[in-house]
Structure formats: structure tokens, C-alpha cells
SEROGU-99195 format. One line per 8 residues: number of its first residue (from 0); their letters; for each residue x, y, z of N, C-alpha, C. Coordinates in steps of 0.02 Angstrom, whole numbers, m for minus. Example, Ala and Ser with C-alpha at 12.3 -4.5 7.8 and 13.67 -1.06 7.14 Angstrom:
# SEROGU-99195
0> as> 660/m284/390/615/m225/390/660/m165/390 | 642/m112/354/684/m53/357/645/2/394
# end
This chain:
# SEROGU-99195
0> mptsmqnl> 157/312/172/129/284/234/57/262/220 | 38/201/240/m29/178/226/m80/215/268 | m139/224/241/m192/258/278/m206/223/344 | m201/156/345/m217/119/407/m172/140/464 | m111/162/449/m66/185/502/m93/248/535 | m127/288/496/m149/353/521/m216/349/558 | m246/291/558/m311/284/591/m309/224/637 | m301/236/701/m292/181/748/m357/145/765
8> nrrqliat> m414/173/744/m478/141/756/m504/106/694 | m458/77/654/m478/51/589/m527/m8/594 | m520/m48/647/m567/m105/652/m639/m80/656 | m650/m30/697/m717/m2/703/m739/29/637 | m692/62/604/m708/94/541/m728/42/489 | m690/m12/485/m706/m64/438/m775/m93/452 | m788/m106/515/m852/m137/532/m912/m93/514 | m904/m28/520/m962/16/508/m969/37/436
16> avaavaal> m913/36/399/m917/65/331/m912/14/275 | m888/m46/288/m875/m93/234/m937/m110/194 | m993/m117/228/m1054/m135/193/m1075/m82/143 | m1068/m20/164/m1088/36/119/m1043/39/58 | m977/33/69/m932/37/12/m941/m22/m34 | m948/m82/m6/m957/m141/m47/m1020/m136/m90 | m1073/m112/m60/m1136/m105/m98/m1128/m56/m155 | m1092/m1/m142/m1082/49/m194/m1037/21/m249
24> tiagcsds> m988/m20/m230/m943/m49/m280/m981/m92/m329 | m1020/m139/m305/m1054/m184/m351/m1111/m148/m387 | m1140/m97/m356/m1191/m58/m390/m1161/m24/m451 | m1100/3/m442/m1067/34/m499/m1048/m17/m551 | m1028/m76/m530/m1009/m128/m576/m1066/m150/m620 | m1125/m154/m591/m1182/m181/m628/m1224/m128/m662 | m1204/m64/m653/m1243/m9/m681/m1221/4/m752 | m1262/m13/m800/m1243/m5/m870/m1238/68/m889
32> sspapaaa> m1264/113/m848/m1261/184/m865/m1196/216/m843 | m1153/178/m807/m1090/206/m785/m1048/225/m846 | m1018/285/m845/m979/306/m902/m916/264/m910 | m899/249/m971/m839/209/m985/m779/255/m989 | m719/229/m976/m659/270/m983/m652/296/m1054 | m626/357/m1061/m619/387/m1127/m575/345/m1171 | m596/336/m1233/m557/298/m1281/m526/345/m1332 | m515/408/m1312/m492/459/m1358/m422/443/m1382
40> atvsqadi> m407/467/m1443/m340/461/m1469/m295/509/m1431 | m230/504/m1443/m183/547/m1408/m201/620/m1417 | m202/655/m1362/m218/727/m1363/m159/765/m1392 | m172/812/m1436/m118/849/m1469/m84/897/m1420 | m23/915/m1436/13/963/m1395/m22/1031/m1397 | m52/1047/m1454/m88/1111/m1459/m147/1112/m1410 | m182/1055/m1403/m238/1052/m1356/m213/1056/m1284 | m155/1026/m1271/m127/1029/m1204/m107/1100/m1187
48> dkamttpt> m73/1132/m1234/m52/1202/m1223/m112/1247/m1209 | m165/1236/m1247/m225/1277/m1238/m256/1265/m1169 | m261/1201/m1151/m291/1185/m1086/m251/1213/m1028 | m185/1212/m1034/m143/1233/m979/m136/1309/m974 | m163/1345/m1022/m162/1418/m1019/m232/1447/m1014 | m281/1403/m1007/m351/1425/m999/m368/1425/m924 | m395/1481/m899/m413/1483/m827/m458/1424/m808 | m435/1385/m760/m469/1323/m741/m459/1311/m666
56> tlnfwtwv> m510/1284/m634/m504/1263/m564/m512/1188/m560 | m463/1155/m531/m465/1083/m520/m479/1069/m447 | m524/1023/m434/m538/1001/m365/m501/935/m353 | m460/934/m302/m416/877/m288/m429/854/m217 | m453/791/m210/m465/761/m145/m403/722/m124 | m375/739/m67/m316/705/m42/m311/711/33 | m282/662/65/m271/664/137/m198/683/154 | m157/696/103/m86/709/114/m76/776/149
64> pnidkeva> m44/777/206/m34/841/242/16/886/204 | 2/950/205/47/1000/176/60/991/101 | 14/959/66/24/949/m5/18/1014/m44 | m6/1066/m10/m9/1131/m43/60/1155/m65 | 113/1129/m34/181/1147/m54/197/1121/m124 | 178/1058/m138/188/1030/m204/141/1063/m255 | 80/1077/m233/31/1109/m277/57/1178/m299 | 90/1213/m253/116/1279/m268/168/1277/m324
72> lfqakypa> 207/1223/m327/255/1215/m381/220/1212/m448 | 166/1174/m450/128/1166/m512/96/1233/m533 | 67/1267/m485/32/1329/m500/81/1384/m521 | 143/1380/m498/193/1428/m520/211/1417/m593 | 209/1355/m615/224/1339/m685/164/1351/m729 | 104/1338/m702/42/1346/m741/m5/1393/m703 | 8/1457/m705/m31/1505/m665/m104/1509/m683 | m123/1485/m742/m194/1487/m761/m235/1433/m725
80> ikvnvvna> m200/1383/m697/m235/1327/m665/m233/1336/m590 | m291/1338/m560/m297/1340/m487/m316/1271/m462 | m282/1246/m412/m297/1181/m383/m327/1191/m314 | m389/1170/m307/m424/1174/m243/m415/1108/m206 | m374/1109/m154/m358/1048/m116/m410/1037/m62 | m440/978/m61/m493/961/m13/m473/898/25 | m470/901/90/m459/841/131/m527/810/144 | m544/758/107/m609/725/112/m607/667/161
88> gqgleayt> m555/663/202/m550/608/249/m500/556/225 | m497/501/262/m450/448/248/m485/381/241 | m453/334/208/m477/266/205/m549/260/182 | m587/219/216/m656/204/195/m700/266/195 | m687/311/241/m726/373/243/m718/411/177 | m656/418/154/m643/455/92/m671/417/32 | m661/351/30/m683/312/m28/m760/309/m31 | m792/307/25/m865/307/25/m891/373/m4
96> klrtalka> m862/429/18/m882/494/m8/m871/498/m84 | m813/473/m105/m796/476/m176/m844/433/m217 | m857/372/m194/m901/328/m231/m972/358/m234 | m995/386/m179/m1062/415/m178/m1067/473/m228 | m1017/516/m229/m1018/573/m276/m1015/550/m348 | m974/500/m362/m970/474/m430/m1035/443/m453 | m1067/406/m408/m1130/374/m424/m1185/425/m435 | m1183/479/m396/m1235/531/m403/m1224/574/m464
104> gkgapdla> m1163/574/m491/m1149/614/m550/m1138/687/m534 | m1127/704/m471/m1113/773/m452/m1073/774/m388 | m1032/825/m382/m993/833/m321/m927/795/m319 | m912/757/m371/m849/720/m372/m791/767/m390 | m732/752/m367/m674/794/m384/m649/779/m454 | m604/821/m478/m570/807/m541/m518/753/m531 | m485/754/m473/m434/705/m457/m442/682/m385 | m414/623/m370/m417/598/m302/m356/556/m286
112> qiefqyip> m337/557/m223/m285/513/m197/m316/444/m187 | m284/393/m215/m310/325/m209/m252/278/m194 | m259/237/m143/m208/187/m127/m207/133/m181 | m149/102/m189/m141/50/m240/m196/m3/m237 | m212/m25/m177/m259/m80/m170/m331/m62/m189 | m344/3/m196/m412/24/m214/m420/39/m289 | m366/35/m327/m371/47/m399/m422/1/m432 | m421/m66/m419/m471/m109/m450/m543/m93/m429
120> tfsitksl> m552/m71/m367/m618/m53/m342/m649/3/m384 | m609/52/m402/m634/107/m442/m629/94/m517 | m583/51/m536/m577/33/m607/m638/m6/m631 | m662/m52/m590/m717/m95/m612/m782/m56/m621 | m787/1/m588/m846/44/m596/m835/98/m649 | m779/91/m686/m763/138/m741/m759/210/m716 | m729/218/m658/m726/284/m627/m660/320/m638 | m612/287/m670/m546/316/m678/m531/329/m752
128> vdlrpyga> m506/388/m766/m488/407/m834/m425/371/m856 | m426/344/m917/m366/315/m946/m319/373/m965 | m260/373/m937/m214/428/m946/m169/422/m1007 | m177/369/m1045/m134/361/m1104/m142/417/m1156 | m203/440/m1170/m209/495/m1219/m172/558/m1199 | m155/564/m1135/m123/625/m1109/m48/616/m1098 | m21/563/m1127/51/553/m1126/78/506/m1074 | 35/468/m1039/58/426/m985/106/371/m1008
136> aaikdkfv> 92/341/m1066/133/285/m1089/206/305/m1098 | 217/368/m1116/285/391/m1130/327/398/m1067 | 295/401/m1009/334/411/m947/334/349/m902 | 313/294/m929/311/231/m892/377/216/m856 | 432/227/m892/498/208/m865/522/253/m810 | 486/306/m795/505/349/m739/490/317/m672 | 445/266/m673/421/237/m610/448/166/m599 | 453/148/m537/473/80/m519/425/30/m553
144> dwtwnqvt> 453/m22/m581/415/m67/m625/351/m94/m592 | 358/m118/m530/300/m150/m499/244/m100/m486 | 261/m36/m475/209/14/m463/169/27/m527 | 202/24/m584/166/35/m647/117/m21/m660 | 136/m82/m642/89/m138/m648/27/m127/m605 | 36/m96/m548/m19/m85/m502/m70/m35/m529 | m48/11/m572/m94/62/m598/m115/48/m670 | m97/m11/m696/m115/m29/m764/m178/m71/m764
152> gpngevla> m227/m52/m805/m290/m88/m809/m286/m150/m851 | m340/m189/m854/m340/m254/m888/m329/m249/m963 | m343/m191/m991/m334/m181/m1063/m278/m132/m1078 | m232/m125/m1031/m175/m82/m1040/m186/m10/m1021 | m245/6/m994/m259/75/m973/m210/95/m917 | m190/158/m918/m152/186/m862/m201/225/m819 | m215/200/m760/m271/224/m720/m251/274/m666 | m187/284/m655/m163/331/m605/m88/337/m611
160> ypqdtgpm> m60/386/m577/12/392/m571/34/373/m501 | 84/328/m494/108/310/m427/138/371/m392 | 128/374/m327/155/430/m288/204/409/m234 | 187/357/m196/232/333/m144/223/258/m136 | 271/226/m104/272/154/m101/291/130/m31 | 286/63/m22/304/33/42/335/m35/36 | 391/m42/m2/424/m107/m4/443/m130/66 | 433/m195/79/441/m220/147/511/m246/162
168> gmlyradl> 535/m228/221/599/m253/245/594/m269/319 | 651/m277/351/653/m294/422/696/m243/459 | 667/m210/508/704/m167/553/720/m208/616 | 783/m205/638/801/m248/695/845/m211/744 | 841/m232/807/879/m203/861/949/m235/861 | 999/m198/837/1067/m225/833/1094/m242/903 | 1074/m201/953/1099/m213/1020/1072/m278/1049 | 1009/m293/1036/979/m355/1061/1007/m416/1023
176> fekyqidv> 1018/m408/959/1047/m462/920/1117/m478/947 | 1155/m426/964/1222/m437/991/1219/m468/1061 | 1174/m443/1103/1169/m468/1171/1151/m542/1173 | 1106/m563/1130/1082/m633/1131/1114/m675/1076 | 1166/m647/1045/1205/m683/994/1160/m710/938 | 1120/m665/911/1075/m681/856/1104/m653/791 | 1112/m695/741/1134/m672/675/1073/m645/638 | 1084/m596/594/1029/m569/554/1004/m625/508
184> pktweefa> 941/m646/517/916/m703/478/908/m686/404 | 934/m729/362/928/m721/290/868/m759/262 | 846/m811/298/790/m852/275/738/m855/331 | 677/m875/312/624/m882/363/639/m941/410 | 676/m990/386/696/m1045/430/743/m1019/484 | 790/m977/464/836/m947/512/799/m900/560 | 749/m866/533/710/m820/575/674/m859/630 | 643/m916/612/608/m957/662/656/m983/715
192> aaarklha> 715/m1005/693/764/m1029/742/786/m973/789 | 795/m914/761/814/m856/802/759/m838/851 | 696/m843/830/640/m828/874/640/m874/935 | 653/m937/922/653/m986/977/712/m974/1024 | 770/m960/995/830/m949/1035/823/m887/1079 | 798/m833/1050/792/m770/1086/742/m776/1143 | 684/m805/1129/632/m808/1181/651/m857/1236 | 690/m908/1219/714/m954/1271/764/m919/1316
200> adpkvylt> 804/m874/1287/854/m838/1327/822/m786/1372 | 767/m756/1348/732/m705/1388/658/m707/1370 | 617/m738/1412/546/m745/1397/508/m679/1390 | 539/m624/1410/506/m559/1404/518/m527/1335 | 562/m557/1296/580/m529/1231/558/m576/1175 | 531/m547/1123/509/m585/1064/547/m559/1002 | 562/m604/957/598/m582/897/557/m532/858 | 491/m542/857/448/m494/823/377/m497/849
208> dmaaneqg> 337/m450/827/266/m450/840/230/m457/773 | 195/m512/764/153/m520/704/82/m500/725 | 67/m436/715/4/m408/740/m56/m443/709 | m99/m468/753/m157/m506/730/m211/m462/699 | m201/m396/701/m249/m351/670/m223/m318/607 | m162/m337/585/m129/m300/532/m130/m337/465 | m185/m328/428/m191/m361/364/m143/m332/312 | m120/m269/322/m75/m239/274/m9/m277/271
216> awhglmwq> 20/m290/329/82/m328/332/71/m399/309 | 14/m428/328/m1/m497/309/m6/m504/233 | m42/m458/201/m46/m460/128/23/m451/97 | 65/m408/127/132/m399/101/173/m462/105 | 164/m501/158/200/m564/165/172/m618/117 | 107/m617/105/78/m660/53/108/m642/m15 | 113/m578/m28/142/m551/m90/213/m578/m98 | 253/m572/m45/322/m595/m49/326/m670/m62
224> agskaysv> 280/m708/m33/282/m781/m39/260/m806/m108 | 234/m760/m150/213/m781/m217/140/m799/m222 | 100/m779/m173/28/m794/m176/m5/m761/m236 | m50/m797/m267/m92/m769/m321/m164/m764/m294 | m170/m729/m238/m233/m727/m200/m290/m697/m241 | m275/m647/m282/m328/m612/m318/m309/m602/m391 | m360/m603/m433/m352/m583/m503/m419/m556/m526 | m417/m511/m575/m479/m480/m599/m479/m480/m675
232> dgttvgla> m534/m502/m704/m545/m499/m776/m617/m478/m788 | m627/m413/m793/m696/m388/m798/m732/m401/m733 | m789/m435/m736/m826/m452/m675/m812/m524/m653 | m762/m555/m683/m738/m621/m659/m679/m609/m613 | m685/m635/m553/m634/m624/m502/m604/m691/m481 | m538/m695/m482/m504/m754/m457/m489/m745/m384 | m507/m794/m343/m494/m791/m272/m456/m854/m250 | m400/m843/m217/m360/m899/m193/m320/m878/m132
240> vndaaskk> m355/m851/m82/m320/m827/m22/m296/m885/22 | m313/m946/1/m287/m1006/35/m245/m1048/m13 | m214/m1016/m63/m171/m1055/m107/m108/m1078/m69 | m65/m1116/m103/m8/m1146/m68/37/m1094/m35 | 49/m1038/m70/92/m986/m42/60/m954/18 | m5/m941/14/m40/m910/71/m42/m957/130 | m53/m1021/117/m53/m1071/171/16/m1075/203 | 68/m1069/162/136/m1072/189/147/m1015/239
248> vadywggl> 125/m956/221/131/m898/266/90/m910/330 | 28/m933/320/m17/m943/378/10/m996/426 | 32/m1052/398/57/m1106/441/121/m1085/477 | 163/m1047/442/226/m1025/473/213/m980/533 | 174/m927/523/162/m880/577/116/m909/630 | 67/m948/609/24/m981/657/63/m1028/702 | 111/m1063/672/152/m1109/711/195/m1074/763 | 226/m1017/743/267/m980/790/225/m949/845
256> akegviat> 164/m929/828/119/m901/879/100/m955/929 | 84/m1016/904/66/m1071/949/124/m1088/996 | 185/m1085/970/244/m1099/1011/254/m1045/1064 | 226/m986/1052/233/m931/1099/299/m893/1092 | 333/m902/1034/398/m870/1026/395/m804/988 | 336/m786/965/324/m719/938/264/m689/973 | 261/m623/973/202/m589/1001/150/m579/946 | 88/m571/967/33/m557/919/m7/m497/943
264> dpdftdtw> 28/m448/972/m6/m388/997/m33/m346/940 | m92/m316/947/m117/m270/897/m68/m212/888 | m56/m193/826/m8/m139/815/m41/m70/817 | 1/m19/823/m20/51/828/m67/62/887 | m52/27/942/m86/35/1006/m34/55/1058 | m58/76/1117/m11/96/1170/36/39/1188 | 8/m21/1193/49/m79/1211/104/m91/1160 | 86/m85/1098/133/m96/1043/188/m43/1043
272> fqglnngk> 169/19/1050/219/73/1053/267/62/1111 | 240/42/1168/282/28/1226/331/m29/1211 | 307/m79/1175/350/m135/1157/408/m115/1113 | 396/m69/1066/450/m44/1024/501/m5/1065 | 478/30/1116/522/72/1156/560/33/1210 | 528/m19/1237/560/m53/1294/596/m117/1276 | 603/m132/1212/641/m190/1193/603/m256/1194 | 537/m253/1196/498/m315/1194/503/m348/1126
280> yatwltaa> 508/m308/1072/513/m335/1004/583/m319/978 | 617/m371/953/684/m362/927/684/m344/853 | 627/m353/819/622/m333/749/552/m305/737 | 547/m268/682/482/m247/656/484/m259/581 | 441/m304/558/434/m318/487/387/m264/459 | 415/m218/422/377/m159/403/395/m137/333 | 373/m78/314/384/m53/247/433/5/248 | 446/33/189/497/85/183/480/149/221
288> wgpvflgg> 416/158/238/397/216/279/411/202/353 | 425/140/370/435/121/440/493/155/475 | 551/163/443/607/195/478/592/265/504 | 560/307/464/543/374/487/491/371/543 | 442/327/535/390/319/586/422/296/652 | 467/248/648/499/222/708/541/275/742 | 574/317/701/616/369/729/576/419/771 | 512/428/754/471/473/792/434/440/849
296> sakstagk> 427/373/847/386/337/896/427/300/948 | 491/290/936/533/254/983/599/291/992 | 594/355/1008/653/398/1012/705/373/1061 | 682/340/1114/729/317/1166/776/262/1141 | 760/234/1082/800/179/1055/846/202/999 | 855/266/992/896/294/937/965/264/936 | 988/247/877/1054/219/867/1057/143/874 | 1003/113/898/1004/41/912/976/m1/854
304> wraaplpq> 943/31/807/910/m6/754/952/m9/690 | 939/m61/650/968/m67/583/913/m93/536 | 925/m88/472/877/m111/422/908/m166/378 | 866/m213/359/888/m269/316/828/m292/274 | 842/m329/221/786/m358/182/747/m408/224 | 686/m423/203/648/m477/235/686/m543/228 | 681/m587/277/705/m655/266/669/m685/205 | 701/m734/175/677/m761/111/655/m834/118
312> wdaskpvs> 606/m852/77/588/m922/72/640/m960/30 | 670/m926/m18/723/m954/m59/777/m901/m64 | 831/m910/m27/883/m859/m23/916/m845/m90 | 911/m891/m137/941/m881/m203/899/m837/m248 | 837/m824/m227/791/m783/m267/759/m730/m223 | 796/m676/m208/769/m624/m163/706/m592/m191 | 656/m587/m149/592/m557/m169/560/m524/m109 | 521/m472/m122/486/m439/m67/415/m425/m88
320> gnwggstt> 376/m402/m40/308/m379/m52/304/m305/m35 | 246/m277/m40/236/m206/m26/180/m196/24 | 187/m145/65/136/m127/114/129/m51/113 | 76/m27/83/62/44/82/78/76/15 | 66/141/12/78/179/m49/14/200/m82 | 19/253/m122/m42/280/m153/m27/311/m221 | m80/335/m253/m75/361/m321/m118/424/m328 | m111/457/m385/m156/511/m403/m194/490/m466
328> avmtgtpn> m260/490/m461/m302/469/m517/m349/524/m538 | m367/525/m602/m414/573/m630/m482/539/m635 | m534/573/m612/m600/544/m609/m638/551/m675 | m671/497/m696/m715/499/m754/m769/552/m743 | m784/590/m794/m835/642/m789/m807/711/m778 | m741/716/m763/m712/782/m755/m717/821/m821 | m735/885/m818/m736/926/m879/m666/953/m896 | m618/937/m852/m551/965/m859/m499/909/m864
336> aiaaakfa> m512/860/m907/m470/801/m909/m397/816/m926 | m385/860/m974/m316/875/m993/m279/907/m934 | m307/959/m906/m273/994/m851/m264/947/m791 | m314/906/m777/m309/860/m721/m254/808/m733 | m252/781/m794/m202/731/m810/m131/759/m806 | m123/821/m830/m56/851/m829/m36/871/m758 | m86/889/m716/m71/903/m646/m48/840/m611 | m83/784/m622/m65/721/m591/5/699/m613
344> eflntdpe> 19/710/m677/86/693/m703/140/736/m670 | 129/802/m669/177/847/m639/190/830/m565 | 137/820/m529/141/807/m457/187/749/m442 | 186/698/m486/220/635/m472/282/622/m514 | 301/671/m557/361/662/m597/409/722/m593 | 383/781/m577/427/839/m572/479/826/m518 | 543/835/m534/596/819/m485/589/855/m419 | 570/918/m420/564/956/m358/504/932/m317
352> stkmfnsv> 449/916/m353/389/891/m319/401/824/m287 | 433/778/m323/444/711/m296/493/713/m237 | 543/757/m241/588/765/m184/552/792/m123 | 505/838/m136/468/869/m82/424/817/m46 | 394/771/m85/354/718/m53/396/679/m3 | 461/671/m19/504/635/27/526/679/85 | 546/740/72/573/783/124/520/813/169 | 460/826/142/407/858/181/360/805/211
360> qnffpatk> 336/759/169/287/709/193/319/643/214 | 385/636/202/421/574/219/395/514/180 | 370/525/120/348/470/77/410/436/47 | 403/371/37/457/335/2/443/337/m72 | 493/356/m113/481/373/m184/457/315/m227 | 420/335/m279/399/288/m331/437/299/m395 | 477/353/m398/513/369/m460/585/343/m456 | 607/315/m512/674/287/m515/727/340/m506
368> alladpaf> 715/400/m532/765/453/m529/782/471/m457 | 731/479/m416/744/498/m346/776/440/m308 | 754/380/m321/782/322/m287/857/314/m303 | 877/336/m363/946/330/m384/988/392/m367 | 956/444/m343/990/507/m328/1035/496/m267 | 1101/507/m275/1147/498/m217/1128/539/m156 | 1097/598/m168/1077/640/m112/1022/607/m71 | 982/564/m104/929/527/m68/957/461/m42
376> agqksaff> 983/421/m88/1006/353/m69/1063/355/m19 | 1105/406/m23/1164/409/20/1153/440/88 | 1091/460/102/1078/490/168/1093/440/224 | 1128/463/275/1142/421/332/1094/438/389 | 1067/387/420/1018/397/474/1051/384/542 | 1054/436/582/1083/428/649/1042/379/691 | 976/379/681/933/333/719/952/260/704 | 977/248/643/996/180/623/1072/172/620
384> gdqqvnqt> 1106/205/667/1178/197/671/1215/221/610 | 1190/273/578/1219/302/517/1215/256/457 | 1170/208/459/1159/165/401/1124/205/346 | 1138/188/284/1104/218/226/1039/179/214 | 990/194/254/928/156/254/889/164/189 | 890/225/161/856/235/97/883/190/43 | 949/182/41/980/138/m8/957/66/3 | 953/45/66/931/m23/81/861/m36/54
392> faeigetv> 815/11/66/747/0/44/739/12/m32 | 782/54/m61/781/61/m134/799/m5/m167 | 848/m40/m139/868/m105/m166/813/m157/m154 | 781/m154/m96/726/m200/m82/670/m188/m133 | 656/m124/m149/603/m108/m196/612/m140/m264 | 674/m152/m283/688/m183/m347/669/m256/m348 | 656/m285/m289/640/m357/m286/565/m369/m274 | 524/m317/m272/452/m326/m261/422/m362/m321
400> dvswqwpp> 385/m415/m309/353/m454/m361/304/m410/m400 | 310/m409/m466/269/m365/m507/200/m394/m522 | 188/m458/m506/127/m491/m528/68/m485/m480 | 78/m458/m421/25/m455/m371/m34/m413/m395 | m95/m437/m382/m156/m399/m398/m200/m394/m336 | m244/m343/m337/m293/m333/m283/m363/m347/m309 | m409/m365/m265/m478/m378/m286/m518/m312/m291 | m575/m312/m324/m616/m252/m328/m659/m240/m266
408> fvdqavkd> m647/m280/m214/m684/m271/m151/m635/m283/m93 | m582/m243/m92/m529/m253/m43/m554/m244/28 | m604/m201/39/m631/m192/107/m659/m257/135 | m694/m294/93/m722/m357/116/m667/m408/129 | m616/m408/87/m560/m453/98/m526/m440/164 | m520/m376/181/m489/m356/245/m534/m377/303 | m598/m364/298/m644/m382/351/m644/m457/364 | m647/m496/309/m648/m569/317/m582/m595/344
416> wtetagka> m526/m565/323/m462/m587/351/m460/m574/426 | m482/m516/447/m480/m497/517/m520/m547/560 | m576/m570/532/m621/m614/570/m604/m688/563 | m556/m704/521/m537/m775/512/m463/m784/529 | m418/m771/483/m347/m781/495/m321/m736/550 | m341/m673/550/m319/m628/603/m341/m652/672 | m403/m673/677/m429/m698/741/m392/m761/762 | m378/m805/714/m342/m866/730/m272/m851/756
424> madkgdvg> m240/m800/728/m174/m780/753/m180/m756/826 | m229/m714/839/m238/m688/906/m253/m744/956 | m292/m794/933/m312/m849/976/m261/m905/979 | m207/m898/940/m156/m951/934/m188/m1016/910 | m233/m1008/861/m268/m1066/832/m236/m1089/768 | m275/m1125/728/m251/m1152/664/m260/m1099/610 | m208/m1061/597/m213/m1005/549/m220/m1031/478 | m188/m1086/463/m195/m1116/396/m266/m1134/381
432> aatdewqs> m299/m1166/429/m370/m1184/419/m413/m1122/414 | m394/m1069/449/m432/m1007/448/m430/m975/379 | m376/m987/341/m375/m959/273/m426/m994/228 | m443/m1057/244/m496/m1091/206/m563/m1057/220 | m573/m1038/282/m635/m1002/299/m636/m934/266 | m578/m901/265/m572/m836/231/m591/m844/157 | m565/m895/126/m580/m908/55/m655/m920/45 | m684/m960/88/m755/m977/82/m799/m915/91
440> rltayakn> m784/m875/141/m824/m815/154/m818/m764/97 | m757/m755/73/m746/m706/21/m778/m728/m45 | m775/m793/m58/m806/m820/m119/m882/m810/m117 | m911/m825/m59/m983/m817/m52/m1003/m744/m61 | m963/m700/m32/m978/m628/m39/m976/m607/m112 | m923/m626/m147/m915/m606/m217/m973/m631/m259 | m992/m693/m249/m1048/m721/m288/m1113/m685/m272 | m1123/m670/m208/m1185/m636/m188/m1188/m565/m218
448> qgftvsag> m1131/m537/m233/m1128/m470/m262/m1132/m472/m338 | m1136/m531/m367/m1144/m536/m439/m1081/m549/m478 | m1025/m560/m444/m964/m576/m479/m962/m651/m497 | m929/m666/m552/m912/m735/m568/m846/m749/m536 | m842/m805/m500/m782/m820/m461/m747/m881/m489 | m681/m874/m500/m640/m931/m518/m592/m944/m461 | m563/m1003/m460/m518/m1021/m405/m448/m995/m420 | m440/m930/m419/m374/m899/m429/m357/m892/m502
# end
């Protein structure tokens, strides 16, 4: 589940904290005294055995509720290692604290929970330990391919272990589709036609809500469309948030908003929750964590929903994007690198631990083994009419584009999107043109912070 879901006041949070985090990011980037990731050769098994039997305390910053259950599994196997779990907050609050501690050279944890989109932010400041010397390369195939790309650095460094994911699909109201004779759209062209048909039949019902405040879903749809919005090569950053694929997404959704056949209500608000419960929205374009969330937030609609892949731009080449998910990373400067690296590995590869993340925290798995486990994939959801929803999203996850990258200043990208494309959606304006403004603002910001900018 993305951190943004857990914080309904994210707009205010972004406005107040983005400047501080951005300043810290570029300060770390330009600080020649920042420690570089370890270039050590592979650590011997003897050194690992010694580290794992030496009394050690690891400090782990994470926002994951009840993660002490997974930690207990590790400590039972390695009783010499104590893990001190600290909830340092969520989102920008947590990242600001972490960046400040790293910059100060004191008070930073041994490990931290980091969302996929923030890996470049911490990588560029050389704040993440390369996990290859501790055996990371050997377990690459345990994880879904696209997630491994997300944690791989520009020089092949393994900067974190994937923990949970959010491949995007479509949840839809089967009862409303039947009532208004709507077929499940396989393409975005069919989706647009269905939106017009449904809203014409009942002006109080919209095929979906494209929330004008939800950059997470928007980035996921850019991802699906093949956008190459961001790339990073050292301190050279490629920016193309208005490339052809991004413009295609913007023009499509902006056009439907202008027609008035989709809603643009802010998500995770009272109005939005009511819309999910009262049938105002016939679909929710969401991620793999969405089904569990919906089951708890729209209980009155139990049994009426089903899950399907996102509509496609090219039905012959199924592809999806991702929204949400996080990792476990080891911080540069830890005196306990071996123990920290092996804890991060255990947490995210041990079969019992990874199952617990799904059963206790409702995380969608990043490991191939759990995704293929019949006990997981074959689960039937009563809320979704006994559909095997996990299997549906596991198959969707196999289609997530592996090439997507994030910028080293994702907070600024989010802020600028909210004030340009997001605002244009809310105002039913020219969203395509707003992506040009987004590109211009983000480019100016990057240059002002000392980055070299290329056009994608």
C-alpha cells in the first residue's frame, strides 16, 4: 500500500515539506564528503557466520504496522541479533528525518523502509549500501523482474530488497456493468465509449473517477503508456514528462473530463468514499493493494465487484504500470553492514516472512514463489464474487514495464504535477498543455539545483 494512501492530508504535507527534502537531496548530491557505497569484494561465509552470531543491535526505521511479527521470525533464527523497530513517520516526514540524520552523520538507522520511487533520491546522495557483496546478486531471480530493476543502481548496484508491489488493474462493479449493458473494456478506446454510454444512461453515474490529486495513479498510467518521463545518469537527469506517451495519457483523460463523462473527485476523501459505496463510480483504476482496501472501505458493495487488467493502448501487447510498493535498504555508514544486509534479505525472502507480509499487512508480494503459490493465487474473494483476485493481479504483475525510472527529486515532480496537470484535470482544462508547463517547471527546478538536464 502506498504511503500516500495512509495520509489523507498529503497535499498539505507536500507543500510544507518538499522544499526541505529537495534542498537536502541536492546538498547530498553536491557534497564531495558524502561517503560512497562500499566497493568491497564478496563477504565470506565465515564473516557472515561471525556477524550473525555476534551480539548486535540493528535500528530499523519503518512505518509498516505489526512488523514486529516478521522481525520475531528473524530473531528466532539469529538470537544474537536484536532489531530495534522505530516508526519514524511516513512519506516526506520520514524521508526528511532520514536525510537529516544521514547528512549529520549521526542518528541514522542501520536500515530503512524506502518506497521504490525514492530509491534514486537516496542513491544519488550515496546513502544506500550496495548489497552485492552480501549475496544479493544470487537471489535476483526470487523477485519479480520489474521490481529488481527498480532497486538496481546505474552501475549494477543492488540498493535494496523489494518488499511489496502495486501492479495496476481495474476493479469494476459487475452489477452496474450488467444493468447498463457495459462490456468489460479491453482497450482505452472501448473504455471511453463505455464512459460516454454509461453517463448518458444515468448522469449520476460515472465509469470512473480520475482523481485530480492522485499523482500515484497518474504516474502508473504514464508507466503503462510507455512514457520515458525520467532517467538518471549520475547528476545528469533526463526529463520528458510531456513526451508522446505522457501527452497521450493527458489528452485522453483531459478529454473525458471536459466531456463530463468521468469524475475528477479527489481520492481518499469523504466524498470519494461515499462514491465507492453508493455506486457513483463503476470502476476504480487501482493497484494490487486496492481489493483489500476496497473490501474494508465499501463493505455495503460486497459481492458486486470484479477485477480485470487495465484497458490497453494496444490489445496485442498487454502492459501495465505500478502504483505503490516499498523496499528495505541498508544505510551507508552502518557499523553492522553484514547483519543489516542479511536481515533485509531474510525479511523479504524467507517464505514465512513474505507470507506474513501478505496475511498480516495485506501487502501484495514481490517474490515469485509466493505469487506462484496455489494457496495464495487460488484464494477466492467473497467480496469479488469468489473471483481469484490474487491470481488476476499476479498475472498483471508479469506485464509491468521493466524500463520505468524515477527522478532523484520525486517530491518536486509530484508538487509540480499537482499544480499543473492535476489542476488542469480538476478545472477541466487543457491537460496536455499542462504537461508542457510541468516539464518546464521541473526542468527549471533541476537546473537550479545543479543537475544537468537532458530531454529524456
